[in-house]
Every structure is written in structure tokens, then in C-alpha cells.
C-alpha positions as CSV (number, residue, x, y, z in Angstrom):
1,M,-6.6,-5.7,-56.1
2,R,-9.9,-7.4,-55.2
3,A,-8.0,-10.5,-54.2
4,S,-5.5,-8.5,-52.1
5,K,-8.4,-6.9,-50.2
6,L,-9.9,-10.3,-49.6
7,S,-6.7,-11.7,-48.3
8,V,-6.2,-8.8,-45.9
9,S,-9.7,-9.1,-44.6
10,L,-9.2,-12.8,-44.1
11,L,-6.1,-12.2,-42.1
12,L,-7.8,-9.6,-40.0
13,M,-10.6,-12.0,-39.2
14,L,-8.1,-14.8,-38.3
15,A,-6.2,-12.4,-36.0
16,L,-9.2,-11.1,-34.2
17,A,-10.9,-14.5,-33.8
18,G,-7.7,-16.3,-32.8
19,C,-7.7,-18.4,-29.7
20,K,-6.1,-17.5,-26.3
21,L,-3.9,-20.3,-25.0
22,G,-3.6,-20.9,-21.3
23,P,-5.9,-21.8,-18.5
24,K,-9.0,-19.7,-17.8
25,Y,-8.7,-18.1,-14.3
26,A,-10.8,-19.5,-11.5
27,R,-10.5,-18.5,-7.9
28,P,-8.8,-21.2,-5.8
29,A,-10.9,-23.0,-3.2
30,V,-10.5,-21.4,0.2
31,N,-11.7,-22.9,3.5
32,T,-13.0,-20.0,5.6
33,P,-14.6,-20.6,9.0
34,D,-18.2,-19.6,9.7
35,S,-17.2,-17.1,12.3
36,F,-14.0,-15.5,13.7
37,R,-12.3,-17.0,16.7
38,G,-12.3,-14.5,19.6
39,L,-15.9,-13.2,19.2
40,A,-17.8,-12.8,22.4
41,P,-20.1,-15.8,22.8
42,D,-23.7,-15.2,21.7
43,L,-26.0,-16.6,24.4
44,N,-28.9,-16.6,22.0
45,G,-27.2,-18.7,19.4
46,N,-27.7,-16.2,16.6
47,A,-25.6,-16.4,13.5
48,A,-22.8,-14.0,12.8
49,S,-24.0,-10.6,11.6
50,P,-23.1,-9.6,8.0
51,N,-22.4,-6.1,9.2
52,S,-18.8,-5.4,9.9
53,L,-16.7,-2.6,11.4
54,G,-14.4,-3.0,8.3
55,D,-17.2,-1.5,6.1
56,E,-17.2,1.8,8.0
57,K,-15.2,4.8,6.8
58,W,-12.4,5.8,9.0
59,A,-14.0,9.2,9.9
60,E,-16.9,7.2,11.4
61,V,-14.7,5.1,13.5
62,F,-12.2,7.7,14.8
63,K,-14.4,10.5,16.0
64,D,-11.7,12.6,17.7
65,P,-11.5,15.8,15.6
66,A,-7.8,16.2,16.2
67,L,-7.1,12.6,15.0
68,Q,-9.4,13.2,12.0
69,E,-7.4,16.2,10.9
70,L,-4.1,14.3,11.3
71,I,-5.4,11.4,9.2
72,K,-6.6,13.9,6.5
73,E,-3.2,15.6,6.4
74,A,-1.4,12.2,6.3
75,L,-3.5,11.0,3.3
76,A,-2.8,14.2,1.4
77,N,1.0,14.5,2.1
78,N,2.4,11.1,3.2
79,Y,5.2,10.1,0.8
80,D,4.4,6.4,0.9
81,V,0.8,7.1,-0.3
82,R,2.1,9.5,-3.0
83,I,4.6,6.9,-4.2
84,A,1.9,4.2,-4.3
85,A,-0.3,6.5,-6.4
86,Q,2.6,7.2,-8.8
87,R,3.1,3.4,-9.2
88,V,-0.5,3.1,-10.3
89,L,0.1,5.8,-13.0
90,E,3.3,4.0,-14.1
91,Q,1.4,0.7,-14.4
92,Q,-1.4,2.3,-16.4
93,D,1.3,3.4,-18.9
94,Q,2.7,-0.1,-18.9
95,V,-0.7,-1.5,-19.8
96,G,-0.8,0.9,-22.8
97,I,2.6,-0.2,-23.9
98,T,1.8,-3.9,-23.7
99,R,-1.6,-3.5,-25.3
100,S,-0.1,-1.7,-28.3
101,Q,1.6,-4.9,-29.4
102,Q,-1.8,-6.2,-30.5
103,F,-2.1,-3.6,-33.3
104,P,-0.1,-2.8,-36.4
105,S,2.6,-0.2,-36.3
106,V,2.8,2.4,-39.1
107,S,5.7,4.8,-39.7
108,G,6.1,7.4,-42.4
109,G,8.8,9.7,-43.8
110,G,9.7,12.0,-46.6
111,S,12.9,12.7,-48.4
112,Y,14.3,15.6,-50.5
113,T,17.5,15.6,-52.4
114,A,19.1,18.5,-54.3
115,L,22.2,18.3,-56.4
116,G,24.2,21.2,-57.8
117,L,27.1,21.0,-60.2
118,P,29.9,23.5,-60.9
119,S,29.6,25.5,-64.1
120,S,33.1,24.4,-65.3
121,L,32.1,20.8,-65.0
122,V,28.9,21.4,-66.8
123,K,30.8,23.2,-69.7
124,G,33.3,20.3,-69.9
125,L,30.5,17.8,-70.1
126,S,28.6,19.9,-72.7
127,S,31.7,20.2,-75.0
128,G,31.9,16.5,-75.2
129,S,28.3,16.1,-76.1
130,S,26.5,16.7,-79.3
131,G,25.0,20.1,-78.5
132,S,22.9,18.7,-75.6
133,S,22.5,20.9,-72.6
134,I,23.0,19.8,-68.9
135,S,21.2,21.6,-66.1
136,T,23.3,22.7,-63.1
137,N,20.6,21.7,-60.6
138,S,18.8,18.4,-60.0
139,Y,16.0,17.8,-57.5
140,A,14.3,14.6,-56.3
141,G,11.8,13.9,-53.5
142,G,9.6,11.2,-52.1
143,I,7.1,10.1,-49.4
144,S,7.2,6.6,-47.9
145,L,5.0,4.6,-45.5
146,S,5.9,1.4,-43.8
147,G,4.0,-0.9,-41.5
148,A,4.4,-4.1,-39.5
149,W,1.9,-6.3,-37.7
150,N,2.6,-9.4,-35.6
151,L,-0.7,-11.3,-35.7
152,D,-1.9,-12.4,-32.3
153,F,-3.4,-15.7,-33.5
154,W,-2.5,-17.7,-30.3
155,G,-3.3,-14.9,-27.9
156,L,0.3,-14.1,-26.9
157,Y,-0.2,-10.3,-26.8
158,R,-3.7,-10.5,-25.4
159,R,-2.4,-12.7,-22.5
160,Q,0.4,-10.2,-21.9
161,T,-2.2,-7.4,-21.8
162,E,-4.4,-9.4,-19.4
163,A,-1.3,-9.9,-17.2
164,A,-0.5,-6.2,-17.3
165,R,-4.1,-5.2,-16.4
166,A,-4.0,-7.6,-13.5
167,Q,-0.8,-6.1,-12.3
168,L,-2.4,-2.6,-12.6
169,L,-5.2,-3.9,-10.4
170,A,-2.7,-5.3,-7.9
171,T,-0.9,-2.0,-7.9
172,E,-4.2,-0.2,-7.1
173,W,-5.0,-2.6,-4.3
174,G,-1.4,-2.1,-3.0
175,R,-2.1,1.7,-2.9
176,R,-5.2,1.0,-0.9
177,M,-3.3,-1.2,1.5
178,T,-0.8,1.6,1.9
179,I,-3.7,3.9,2.8
180,S,-5.1,1.4,5.3
181,T,-1.7,0.9,6.9
182,L,-1.2,4.7,7.2
183,V,-4.5,5.2,8.9
184,E,-3.7,2.5,11.3
185,N,-0.2,3.8,12.0
186,V,-1.5,7.4,12.5
187,A,-4.2,6.3,14.9
188,T,-1.9,4.0,16.8
189,A,0.8,6.7,17.1
190,Y,-1.8,9.3,18.2
191,L,-3.0,6.9,21.0
192,Q,0.5,6.3,22.1
193,L,1.1,10.1,22.2
194,R,-2.1,10.6,24.3
195,T,-0.9,7.9,26.7
196,L,2.5,9.5,27.1
197,D,0.7,12.8,27.9
198,A,-1.4,11.0,30.5
199,E,1.7,9.5,32.0
200,L,3.4,12.9,32.2
201,E,0.4,14.4,33.9
202,I,0.3,11.5,36.4
203,T,4.0,11.9,37.1
204,R,3.6,15.7,37.7
205,R,0.7,15.1,40.1
206,T,2.7,12.4,41.9
207,L,5.7,14.8,42.1
208,A,3.6,17.5,43.7
209,A,2.2,15.0,46.2
210,R,5.6,13.7,47.1
211,K,6.9,17.3,47.6
212,D,4.2,17.7,50.2
213,S,5.2,14.4,51.8
214,L,8.8,15.6,51.9
215,Q,7.8,18.8,53.7
216,L,5.7,16.8,56.2
217,T,8.6,14.4,57.0
218,Q,11.0,17.4,57.4
219,T,8.5,19.1,59.8
220,L,8.1,15.9,61.8
221,E,11.8,15.3,61.9
222,R,12.4,18.8,63.2
223,G,9.7,18.3,65.9
224,G,11.3,15.1,67.0
225,Q,8.4,12.9,65.8
226,G,10.2,11.7,62.7
227,T,13.6,10.4,61.7
228,L,16.2,11.5,59.2
229,A,15.6,8.1,57.4
230,D,12.0,9.2,56.8
231,V,13.3,12.4,55.2
232,R,15.7,10.5,53.0
233,Q,13.0,8.1,51.8
234,A,10.7,11.0,51.0
235,E,13.5,12.6,49.1
236,E,14.1,9.4,47.2
237,L,10.4,9.2,46.2
238,M,10.4,12.9,45.1
239,H,13.5,12.6,42.9
240,T,12.3,9.3,41.4
241,A,9.2,11.1,40.1
242,A,11.2,14.2,39.0
243,A,13.6,12.0,37.1
244,A,10.8,10.4,35.1
245,I,9.5,13.7,33.8
246,P,12.4,14.5,31.4
247,D,12.3,10.9,30.1
248,L,8.6,11.2,29.4
249,E,9.1,14.5,27.7
250,R,11.8,12.9,25.5
251,Q,9.4,10.1,24.5
252,I,6.6,12.7,23.7
253,E,8.8,14.8,21.4
254,Q,10.1,11.7,19.6
255,E,6.6,10.4,19.2
256,E,5.6,13.8,17.8
257,N,8.5,13.5,15.3
258,S,7.3,10.1,14.3
259,I,3.8,11.3,13.6
260,S,5.1,14.4,11.7
261,I,6.9,12.0,9.3
262,L,3.7,10.1,8.8
263,L,2.0,13.4,8.0
264,G,4.6,14.2,5.4
265,R,6.0,17.2,7.3
266,N,9.2,18.1,9.0
267,P,9.5,17.1,12.7
268,G,7.5,19.3,15.0
269,P,4.7,19.5,17.5
270,V,1.4,17.7,17.0
271,L,-2.1,19.0,18.0
272,R,-4.0,16.9,20.5
273,G,-7.7,16.6,21.3
274,V,-9.0,18.1,24.5
275,A,-11.4,15.5,25.7
276,E,-10.6,11.9,26.4
277,M,-11.3,9.6,23.5
278,T,-14.3,7.2,24.0
279,W,-14.6,3.8,22.3
280,P,-17.5,1.4,21.9
281,E,-17.8,-1.7,24.0
282,P,-16.4,-4.9,22.4
283,E,-19.9,-6.4,22.2
284,Q,-21.1,-3.4,20.1
285,I,-18.4,-3.9,17.5
286,P,-19.6,-6.2,14.6
287,A,-16.9,-8.3,13.0
288,G,-18.9,-9.6,10.1
289,I,-18.4,-12.9,8.2
290,P,-14.9,-14.3,7.5
291,S,-15.6,-14.8,3.8
292,Q,-16.1,-11.0,3.5
293,L,-12.4,-10.5,4.0
294,L,-11.8,-11.9,0.5
295,E,-13.5,-8.9,-1.0
296,R,-12.7,-6.2,1.5
297,R,-9.0,-6.6,2.6
298,P,-6.6,-4.9,0.1
299,D,-3.8,-7.4,0.7
300,I,-6.0,-10.3,-0.2
301,Q,-7.3,-8.5,-3.3
302,Q,-3.7,-7.6,-4.3
303,A,-2.6,-11.2,-3.9
304,E,-5.5,-12.4,-6.1
305,A,-4.7,-9.9,-8.8
306,E,-1.1,-11.1,-8.8
307,L,-2.5,-14.6,-9.2
308,V,-4.6,-13.5,-12.2
309,A,-1.4,-12.1,-13.7
310,A,0.5,-15.3,-13.1
311,N,-2.3,-17.3,-14.7
312,A,-2.2,-15.1,-17.8
313,N,1.6,-15.5,-18.0
314,V,1.0,-19.3,-18.4
315,G,-0.9,-18.5,-21.6
316,V,1.9,-16.2,-22.7
317,A,4.5,-19.0,-22.3
318,R,2.3,-21.6,-24.1
319,A,1.7,-19.2,-27.0
320,Q,5.4,-18.9,-27.6
321,L,5.5,-22.6,-28.5
322,F,3.5,-22.0,-31.7
323,P,4.4,-20.4,-35.0
324,Q,4.5,-16.6,-35.0
325,L,3.1,-14.8,-38.1
326,S,4.0,-11.3,-39.0
327,L,3.0,-9.0,-41.9
328,S,5.0,-6.1,-43.2
329,A,4.3,-3.6,-46.0
330,Q,6.0,-0.6,-47.5
331,G,4.8,1.9,-50.1
332,G,5.3,5.5,-51.3
333,T,6.0,7.7,-54.2
334,Y,9.2,9.2,-55.7
335,S,9.5,11.9,-58.3
336,S,11.9,14.6,-59.4
337,Q,9.1,17.1,-59.6
338,L,6.9,18.1,-56.6
339,K,3.7,18.2,-58.6
340,S,4.3,14.6,-59.7
341,L,4.6,13.1,-56.2
342,V,1.0,12.1,-56.1
343,D,0.9,10.7,-59.6
344,S,0.0,7.1,-59.6
345,K,2.8,6.4,-62.1
346,N,5.4,7.3,-59.4
347,M,4.0,5.2,-56.6
348,Y,5.4,1.8,-55.4
349,W,4.5,-0.7,-52.8
350,L,5.8,-4.0,-51.3
351,A,4.0,-6.5,-49.0
352,S,5.4,-9.6,-47.3
353,G,4.5,-12.2,-44.7
354,N,6.8,-14.0,-42.3
355,L,6.1,-17.3,-40.5
356,T,8.6,-18.4,-37.9
357,Q,8.7,-21.5,-35.7
358,T,11.4,-22.4,-33.3
359,I,12.9,-25.8,-34.2
360,F,15.5,-26.3,-31.5
361,D,16.1,-24.2,-28.4
362,A,17.5,-26.8,-26.0
363,G,14.2,-26.8,-24.0
364,R,14.1,-23.1,-23.4
365,L,10.4,-22.6,-24.3
366,R,9.2,-25.8,-22.6
367,N,11.1,-24.9,-19.4
368,N,9.6,-21.4,-19.7
369,V,6.1,-23.0,-19.7
370,R,6.9,-25.1,-16.6
371,L,8.4,-22.0,-14.9
372,S,5.3,-20.0,-15.5
373,E,3.1,-22.8,-14.1
374,A,5.3,-23.2,-11.1
375,Q,5.1,-19.4,-10.5
376,K,1.3,-19.6,-10.7
377,Q,1.2,-22.4,-8.1
378,E,3.5,-20.3,-5.9
379,Q,1.1,-17.4,-6.2
380,V,-1.9,-19.7,-5.3
381,L,-0.1,-20.6,-2.1
382,T,0.7,-17.0,-1.4
383,Y,-3.0,-16.1,-1.9
384,Q,-4.1,-18.8,0.5
385,R,-1.5,-17.8,3.0
386,T,-2.6,-14.2,2.9
387,I,-6.1,-15.3,3.7
388,Q,-5.0,-17.3,6.7
389,Q,-2.9,-14.5,8.0
390,A,-5.9,-12.2,7.6
391,L,-8.0,-14.6,9.6
392,R,-5.4,-14.7,12.3
393,N,-5.1,-10.9,12.4
394,V,-8.8,-10.5,13.0
395,S,-8.9,-13.3,15.7
396,D,-5.9,-11.8,17.5
397,A,-7.5,-8.4,17.5
398,L,-10.8,-9.7,18.8
399,I,-9.1,-11.7,21.5
400,G,-6.9,-8.7,22.4
401,L,-9.9,-6.4,22.6
402,R,-11.8,-8.6,25.0
403,K,-8.9,-9.5,27.2
404,Y,-7.5,-5.9,27.3
405,R,-10.9,-4.7,28.4
406,D,-11.0,-7.2,31.2
407,Y,-7.4,-6.2,32.1
408,R,-8.3,-2.5,32.1
409,E,-11.3,-3.0,34.3
410,E,-9.2,-5.0,36.9
411,Q,-6.4,-2.4,36.7
412,A,-8.9,0.3,37.4
413,Q,-9.8,-1.6,40.6
414,V,-6.2,-2.0,41.5
415,T,-5.6,1.8,41.1
416,M,-8.6,2.7,43.3
417,A,-7.4,0.3,46.0
418,A,-3.8,1.6,45.8
419,E,-5.0,5.2,46.0
420,D,-7.0,4.5,49.1
421,A,-4.1,2.6,50.7
422,T,-1.8,5.5,50.1
423,R,-4.3,7.9,51.6
424,L,-4.7,5.8,54.7
425,A,-0.9,5.3,55.0
426,R,-0.3,9.0,55.0
427,I,-3.0,9.5,57.7
428,R,-1.4,6.9,59.9
429,Y,2.1,8.3,59.4
430,S,0.9,11.9,60.2
431,A,-0.7,10.5,63.4
432,G,2.5,8.7,64.3
433,S,0.9,5.2,64.0
434,T,3.4,3.8,61.4
435,N,6.8,4.6,59.9
436,Y,7.4,6.2,56.5
437,L,8.2,2.8,54.9
438,E,4.5,2.0,54.7
439,V,3.9,5.4,53.0
440,L,6.8,4.8,50.6
441,T,5.5,1.3,49.6
442,N,1.9,2.3,49.0
443,D,2.9,5.5,47.2
444,T,5.1,3.5,44.8
445,N,2.4,1.0,44.2
446,Y,-0.2,3.8,43.5
447,Y,2.1,5.5,41.0
448,A,2.8,2.2,39.2
449,A,-0.9,1.4,39.2
450,Q,-1.8,4.7,37.6
451,L,0.8,4.2,34.8
452,N,-0.4,0.7,34.2
453,L,-4.0,1.9,33.9
454,A,-3.0,4.5,31.3
455,V,-1.2,1.8,29.3
456,A,-4.2,-0.6,29.7
457,R,-6.5,2.0,28.2
458,E,-4.1,2.5,25.3
459,Q,-3.9,-1.2,24.7
460,E,-7.7,-1.5,24.6
461,A,-8.0,1.4,22.2
462,V,-5.2,0.1,20.0
463,S,-7.0,-3.2,19.8
464,I,-10.0,-1.5,18.2
465,V,-7.7,0.2,15.7
466,Q,-6.0,-3.2,14.9
467,L,-9.4,-4.9,14.5
468,Y,-10.6,-2.2,12.2
469,S,-7.5,-2.6,10.0
470,A,-7.6,-6.4,10.2
471,L,-11.2,-6.4,9.0
472,G,-10.1,-4.4,5.9
473,G,-11.1,-1.0,7.0
474,G,-9.3,2.3,6.5
475,W,-8.9,2.7,2.8
476,Q,-12.5,3.5,2.0
């Protein structure tokens, strides 16, 4: 018994102190620039600030109360976010299943048997015997325990657990990426909805002004100072604006339906803010240092976690090349009397060990090692590509923000000039100094300029949303 305990203790020490085959994970070398392309030039030559818009919580970036309520509702009810959270729970269970292979498994059971014989059979057997009696009832019972343990001497199961935990981390970062994308999509859709509202308001004002122009041309035509062609051109302008209204209303309702789906609700109306949204100037938005993206962006963290899992799978494949040792044991007690079940005389046990080594498998295990190493290298490239794509996203957003601001400022000047030109053309037409074609041309240009200015404001605001998401913000 003392020798058996010593053997078991030795095996436990060997199993726990066994090595883990496979490479130790090290983050691949990544060449990140010192600053993002697209940043506004610093005339003082100062280094990039470590502060970043991506560190801010979304409620601090999007200050519109209506938009904040929409984002809160989306985070609580959106199906993609709920599915991503469920996947995290599933992966947690998978880690538990994988980790359980490192430990012994024990099962137990009990048995009870009763045998009853007919009295006629008992009498027949008794007559042939020399006066011995035979009972008509017989009972037997037992309790058994069995266990098995695959010793993880080469780290096979520990590497599998390491890979499962890395996959759990990747799933969690995937959930955060889903949240970040949802915040970006809700904010972008809300801005598009506000822009459509502005375009509808512009069109309604334009329609009212064109109705007044039509009445003027009709009055002048009846007085002999205008022509029927002027009336028809004024009617054309009025009906053009009137035709745009139902199309804008269609786009608004469809955009509301799109937002409703993001919120996890059935299609319906969406509450807007009252005041116009204000955004910081591009120079006031800190981008931070490019290397910070490796720690902040969920997609980069997810790609690295998947790389860690691929690295661990190399160790799993290498461990399968070596012998596998397993232990099994069985014991219990058996007796025809219940009170004797725990008697040491009725107990039994059996222990065995099994050592297996693959001798010939036509290269299956070796190819499996090469496959796992190739998959790891693929994941390294995926990780590096994800970082490059992140750098591009930030640069594109910075460039777009600066250029859209310049475009919006110029478009505002165009709109002011077109408004004044339209006013002067109507004065000249009322005084009979020009024909209605001049009014038509300037009015059309002014209407288009107003719509373009509304879109320019949207594009500038969306660029801030895209920059915030590209910097890794939104999931905090």
C-alpha cells in the first residue's frame, strides 16, 4: 500500500510538472508610424499628443440627448450585440469543457439484484437433496467506482485550454467590436436622418417661395408686363420642388425604419433632437499616437487573441507526436447482505496504466504540425493586415474631416452668394429689367446650394463619427 501511494504521488508530480510543447507566444514586430497621416500640421513642431478621442466614452463625444437615448436603447436591445454576448457565454462553457480534460474523471454506480423462485421448483429441488432447505428469495447488491486520467505530460490539454481561453478573449473583443460598430452606425444613421429633415425643410421653404413667384408671374402676365412662358417656367419650378417632398418623406421614413432595426424594435418613428448638433473643430480633436491602436481597437485585439490561439494549437499538434499515458482504476464492494457492503472482505479494486505511441499514420501527425504552423503564419499576416487597415481608417477619417470642413465652408459661401443672386434677380424681374429665365436659373442654383450645404455639414459630422470609431472608441 505504501509503494502504491508513492507511485501515485510520483505520477501526479510528473503530470503537474510536465513540459508544454510548442512556441511561447511573442507579439509580432509591427512597424507603426510616429503620427497619423492627415493630421493638421503643427506649426510649433510639437510631438503628437498621447491624448486621443478614442479614449473618450461615447456619451462624452455625442452630446445630443436624443442621440444618447437612441444609443442606450440600441446597446440594450440590438440583436447583434445580444448574439455577441451569447457567444461569449458559449465560449466560456467551451473553456470549461476543454480544461476538464486535464483532470481525472470519476464515475460511480450501484447495483441491486433480487431473485425469486417458484415454490414448486423449490420443492422439487428440495426432494432431490438430503434434507437441505432452499430459500425462495435471493438478494445481491454492490457499489462501484471507476476513474480514468490521461496524463498531460507533454502539455496537450494545457495547450488546448490556452487556445480555448484565447478564443474566449477573441470572442469578448468581437463583442466589443460589435458595440463600437453599432454606436457608429446609430450615430451615422441619426445624422443622415437629421440631414433629410433639413433637406425637407429647405424644400418646403423653397416651395413656398416658388408659389409666391408663380403668383407674381401670373399677376404680371394678366397686366401685360409678363409672358405666358414666364408663368410656365414658374409652374415648372414650383412642381419640381413639390415633387421632391414625397421622395424626401420616403427617404425619411425608410431611414427611421433602419434606425428602428438597429434599436432592436419594430419599424416606427424616431425621436429627434430640437437644436442643431455642434461639433468640435478638427484642430481640437486629438488623434493620439498610432501605437495606441494596438491596445484600444477591438478588431486588432481580436486578431491578436486569435493569433495566441493559433500559437497554442502548434503546441497541441506537437504534443500529439509523443506517447500518451493514461491511468484507469476501478473498485467497489459486492455482497448479498446490505450490512456487509462496507465490509473490507467484500471490496475489490483494479488499477492499470496504458502507454500508446503512434508508429505509422502515413504522415498525418507531421502534416498536422505543419498545418498548425501554417495557420499561425496566416494569423500573423491577418494581425499585421488588421493594423495597417486600422491606420488607413484613421488617416482617411482625418483627411476627410479636414477636407469636408473646407468644403463646407466654401459651400456656405456659395449658398450665401446664390441667395443674394436670387433676391436680386427677383427684384429685377419685378421691375421689368430682366426676363424670368434669370430668376429660374438663380433660384435653381440657390436650391441646389442649400441642399449641398446640408450634405456638407452631414459629411463633416460623419467624419468625426468615423474618426472616433477608427481610433477605437465606442465600446467603452
